[in-house]
N, C-alpha and C positions, 0 to 999 in steps of 0.2 A: 242863144240862152234859153230862149222859149223854144225852140225846136228840139233842144237837148233834154229838158224838162220833161216836155212832151213822150219824148221818146221811151226816156226810163218809167214815165208812168205808164205806157202801153207794154214795155216787157215785163213790169212787176203785173200786171192783170193777165196777159198770156201765161206767167208761172203758175205751176199747177199747186196746190196745197200738200205739203207733204202727206205721203200716203201713212194711215195710220195699220201697225203692224198686228197682226193677228197672234193668237196664242202660239201659233207652230211656227213665225217667223219671228226676225229683228231687223231693226232700222239700224244701221251703225252711222253713225254722225262722225265719220273719220276717212280722210282718202286714203282707197287700198286699191287706187288702179291697176298696181301690179298685178291684181288677181283676174286673171282670164274669165271672162262669163260666157256663157253655152249661146250657142245660137240660136236664129227662131225658130230652128227646126226640130227642137228638143224639148221634149214633154217631160213638165214636172209635175209631180204629184207631193202637196206640202207633208213634210213628215212629221211624227210625234216627237218630241222630243226623248222617249223612252224608246223609238223604235231603231236608234243608233247604239250600237253599244260602246262600250271607252275602247278605244285603241283600234276602232274599225276604218277602214282608209275610204273616204269619201268620193268618190268622182262621179262625173257628171254623164248621164245615161245619153246615149247618141241612139238615134232611129236607124239611121242608114249610113254607108259609107260614104258618100258626099259631106255629112255633117261634121267626118272628122278631119276635113282641111280647116287650116285657120280661118274665124270669123272674119268678115269685112269687118273696113274700120266702121262702116255704119252701124253696125252688129255689137262692138266691142263696148264702146260708150264708156263712162266712168262711173263707179260708184263713189257717191260724196251726195254734198248735201245740196239740194235743188236738183239733181241727176234723174232724168227719167227712169233710167235703169239702176235702181238702187241695189238690185242684187241679181245673184244669178243662182240656178238651183244648185249646183255643186258648193255655192258659198253657204246658202242657207243649212244645208246639209251640213256641212262642217261646223256653223254655227250652233246648229241645232245638238252635233257630238258634244262639243263643246260643253253647252248646256248641261245635256244628261252627266258629263263627270263631273261637272261644279255641282249640282244636284247629289251624287252617288256619293260625293267627298262630303258634302253637307251632314247627310243622312246617316255617314259612319261616323263622324266626330258627334254627331248628336245620341247615336246610339253609345258610344264610348263614355259620353259624359253621363249616361242617365246610369251606366254601368258603376263610374265610379262613384255617383252619388249613392246608390243602392249598396255597395261595399262600405262605404264611409258611416251609413247608418246601422249597418249589420254588426252584432258584436262579432269581434276576432276571435277565432278558436287560436288555443294556444295549442305547439307541435305537443306529443307525447314524452318525445326527450325533453323538451325544455320544463314541461312541468313535473318531470321527474326530479330536475335539477333544485336542491333544497339549499338556503343558506344555512351556514352554522351557527348552531343556539349561542347562548351566552356562554354555557359551560366549556364547548367545544372552542371557544375564543378563549376564555380564561385558563384553560389546559393547555392550549396550542402556545400562550405568549407566555405563560410561566414556567409549563414543566417540560416543553417540547425540547428546549436547547439542553437540559441537564439530563435528557436520556440517552442511555446508549444506544448505539447501531449496531440491529442485527442482519447485515445484509441479507443472509438466507432466509428468514423471516420475509424480510421487504419484499423480495422477488416472488416469494408465494403468495404475498399481500395484496401486490400489484395485477395478480391474475384472478383472483377473487372477484373481481368486478365492484367491489364496493364503492362507493361515490363519495370517496372521502380520503384524500392526502394522507400516507402512510404518516406522518410524524403526528399528525392531528388525531388521528384514531388512535394511535400509541399512547399520546398523553391524556388522551378524555378516558383510556382505558384503567391507567395508574390512578387520574383522579377517582373517577368513579369507585372503586375498588378500595381507595383509602377512605371514601366518605362512608363505603359499607362496613369498614373495620372498625369506624370509631363509635356507632352505634352499638355493634358488637362488643366491643371493651365494656362500655358504659353498662349495656345488660348484665354483663358477666360481672361486673365488680357489683352493682345492687344486688341481685341473687346471692353471689358468695357472701357478701356482706351481711344480707337480711336474712338468709335463710339458714346457711351454713355454719355461720359463724368463725370461720378461719383465722389465722392469724394475719396482719395486714400484708404482710411482704408474700406470704400464699396466694393472697387475693388478686393483688397486682398482677402476680407472674403469671395465676390461672386466665387475668383477664387480657392480658396482654398475649398469652399464647392462642387463647379463643378469637380474640382481632385480627393476630396473623391469620390462623386458619382462615378464617371469612377474609381477608386480603387477599390469599392464595388462590382462593375458590374462585372468587370474583375475577380475577386476575388471569386467572387458566381457561375459562369462560370466553373472556375477551379474546384470547390468544387463538386458543382453537376454534372459534367459529370461522374467521377467515380461508383458515384450512378446511373445512369441512364444506364449506361454499364453494372452495377452489375445486376440490376434488368432485363435487356433484356437478361444477360446470364442466368438467374434464368427460365425466361420463357422459353427459347428455350430448357434447360436442363430438364424441367420437362415434355413438351410436348414430347421429343423424349426417356424420362427415361424407358418405360414401354417396349417397342421395343427393346432399347438397352439391356436391362437385360433380355431379350428371348434371345438373340443371346448369349449373355454370358451365358445362362443356357444351351443352345444346347452344346456351346465347352467345356463347364466344365463335361458334360456328356460323350465326347468324350475321358475322362481322360487328360487334358492339366492343367500343372499347373496355378498359380494364377499369374504369371510372364507371362506367353507365353497368358494367356486369354485379360490380361491389353494390351500386344503387338499386338494383333488383336483389340481391341477396340481403340488404337491409330493411326491404319490406317483408321477408320470410317470417311464417307464423308458426312454421314446424320447428323451424331450430332458432328460439329466441337467442341463444348466447351466441351462433353464428350472427345475427343480425345485430347484436351487440355490437362485436368486434366491426364487422362493416359499416356502423354509423361511428364507429372511432374511427375508421381510415377515412370517410367522409368529413368528420371535421376536421381532421387534422389537415387535409389538403385542402378543403374550402374556407377553413375557417383560420387555421395557424400558418397556411402558406406553405406546404411543406411538398415538395415533388413527390412522385408516385412511389420509386421505389425506397425514401425514407420511411416515408410514411408506411408501408408495408412491413419495413422493418423494426418499426414502433410498435405495430400490432400485431409484430411475432412476439416482442418481449413480452407482451400482456396477455396472449393466449394461455388458456393452463392445459391447451395439449399440444404435448409435445411433436405429435406427428403432423398437425396444424401448423404448428411453429414451423416445421421444417418442408411444408410446403409452398409457404408463404416466401421462405426463402428462396426458395427455387423460382417463384413466380418472379421475384425482384430481378433475379439473375436474367431469366429470361426475357424479362422486359427492358431490361437493360440492354442486353445485347442484337435480339433480334426484334424487338418492336411489340411481337406477336407472342401469346401467351395459348393460342390453341392446341398446338400440339402436347404442350405437357399437361394441361388440364384434362384432356380426352385419355394419355396415359394414365394420370393420377386417378381419374375417377375409375378405369377400367382395373387398375391394381385395387383400388378400395373397395369394390364390386367382389374380386378373387377372394379378398382378406374377409369378407365381412360372409360370403358362403363359408369357407373353409372353417370361420368362427363358430357358424351357425351348425354346420355338420358336427364340428365338436359336443357344441351344447345339447344336441340331439342326442346324441351319445351318452353324455352325462345322465341327461333325463331318465332313458331308458333303462340306464344303470341304478338310478336311485328308485325308480318305479318299482326294480326285481327286489330291491333293498326294503320299501316299505310293505309290499306283498308279503315277503320273509318274517320283516320284525315284527310286525302291526297284526296283520290277520294271520297268519300259519304260525309262527311264534305263541303267541297267547293259546289260541288253540290247544297246541300240543303240552303247554306247561300244565294249564287247564284239565287236561285229560290224564296228566303223568301227577296231579295233585289229587284229583278224585280217585285214582288207584289207589296210591297210598294211603289215602286214608280209610279205604277196606281193609289195608292190613294192620295189624298190631303196630302200635308206637311203639318206634325204639330209638328215642332221643331225636325224632324229625319234629320241625315247627309242625304248627297247627294247619292241616291243610286247609280248610276254610279260610283262616287267616291270609294266608299266601295266595289263595284265589283272589281274595277283594284286594289284596295290595296288589297283584297285577292288573283286574281290571280296571282300577280306580285312581291307580297311583302309575305305574309303568307305562301303560298303555297310551295313556293322555300326555306325561310329559315325552314320549318318543313322537308323537303327533305333530306334537309345537316344534320340537326340533328338526322335523321334516317339512315342514311350512315355512319355517325362517329360512331352513337351505334353499330350498326352491324359490322361494321370492329373492334371495341375494344372488342365486344362479339366471335367475328371468330378467333381473333389474340390471346386468350388466351387459346384457344381449340388447 
């Protein structure tokens, strides 16, 4: 027993203390004897953890051909607690790469956490489409609740209203129009009754009848304004959409040639600033697909129903058919784009011809015509009057009344002609 205890003490004394790891190395306190170590002839330079990139394969560096053979049993050793060869160069490189990957992952997580904290502190911006959405007022809710169910349906007018782009459902708008018109008719009736009874002193029956008629006129005028506004807005949207349709489809053809799918194409159109009407219809398509879950074909047909332009509605129907049959709309878009540019060219040619004709009429009626009449009236003034009007009066009427009126008419005609193009 004494010999055994002495032998154990001598073995503990001979055992080397554990080597302290440097910054570039690790000491692994577990058995990984299955990992072969490099031979004594290898040269190893400690690696910095950042010198090994993520995903690199690390192999021991062998200086001569003789070292490519398997190491001897003396050189193998084991890596573990108390062993003299705790790690080989290849294993240290592997550990350095692993440390690099862990540090990179930790830095990415910390940067992502900082970014999320920064976003949480910043005020969130509301998108333009969401900021334009308004909740219904108390008047609109009351009208929709109590009047909408009693109103007649006008299918033709409802279709035109849906194409006007007003952000309010049809029943709510129509019921609000009737309610507001009725509220305006009531003050008109009371004011008329007060004026007739206080100043005109008519019979009571005539006062009531006159006040009712005036209130009915106010009701009719107000309701007509409410009903005409969607139609006027629809016509304005139609003109603006048709004028820019050729250029918008040209951009769509270029993007489709790049291989973008139909949803990405319409996302590009939704950010268009040159054609806000088309951008609004594109946002409606994206809302139907991403929010309401409609498929592409159904969303295209729904947008076609709300388009104020008949030509654009037909194009959307064609795109829906092409997407269903072939899955690609590039050829169709390029054909429609070229056709629209040809129509645009023909239309501009006609407009230029009309402008030249109006220029000739302007010169004849505004420049040459008044000069001829003034000269004729001056000559008639030299002759004895034989029942003719006063030449000076005729010259003043032509100069100060006729010429300005004809000029204003030409300005309005030119404005309407140029606005259509």
